C-alpha positions in Angstrom: 0.0 0.0 0.0 2.8 2.4 0.8 4.3 1.9 -2.6 1.0 2.6 -4.4 0.4 5.7 -2.3 3.9 6.9 -3.1 3.3 6.4 -6.9 0.0 8.2 -6.6 1.6 11.2 -4.9 4.3 11.3 -7.5 1.6 11.2 -10.3 -0.3 14.0 -8.7 2.9 16.0 -8.4 3.4 15.9 -12.2 -0.3 16.6 -13.1 -1.7 13.1 -13.5 -5.1 13.6 -12.0 -7.2 11.0 -13.7 -7.1 7.7 -15.5 -5.8 7.6 -18.1 -3.2 10.3 -17.7 -0.3 11.1 -20.1 2.7 13.3 -19.9 4.2 14.6 -23.1 7.3 16.7 -22.7 6.2 17.8 -19.3 2.6 18.7 -20.4 0.0 16.6 -18.5 -3.0 15.4 -20.6 -5.8 14.0 -18.4 -8.5 11.6 -19.4 -9.5 10.1 -22.7 -8.8 12.7 -25.4 -9.2 12.8 -29.2 -6.1 11.9 -31.2 -5.8 15.6 -32.2 -5.0 16.5 -28.6 -2.0 14.1 -28.7 -1.0 15.2 -32.2 -0.9 18.9 -31.1 1.1 18.0 -27.9 3.6 16.0 -29.8 4.0 18.6 -32.5 4.5 21.3 -29.9 7.1 19.1 -28.2 8.9 18.6 -31.5 8.9 22.3 -32.2 10.4 23.0 -28.7 13.1 20.5 -29.3 14.0 22.2 -32.7 14.1 25.6 -30.9 16.5 24.2 -28.3 18.8 22.6 -30.8 18.8 25.3 -33.4 18.0 28.4 -31.4 15.0 29.3 -33.7 11.5 28.2 -34.3 10.6 26.4 -37.5 14.2 25.5 -38.4 14.8 22.7 -40.9 17.8 21.0 -42.2 20.9 19.9 -40.3 22.9 22.1 -38.0 25.9 23.5 -39.9 24.4 23.3 -43.3 24.5 26.4 -45.3 21.9 27.6 -47.7 23.0 27.3 -51.4 
């Protein structure tokens, strides 16, 4: 019981407030959701990852490539 209670508290701490709950790049998504909700969350996470690696939004191509 203690282990389950610990897991529940950890889940609540990250925003998991219902079943099912999902966490995509730190963003909690609670309950059954349409696929568009997940698509938007995943695309937003991918955009954030691009911004972190390239320093700008909407960047494409490989780092170090020059436009020709």
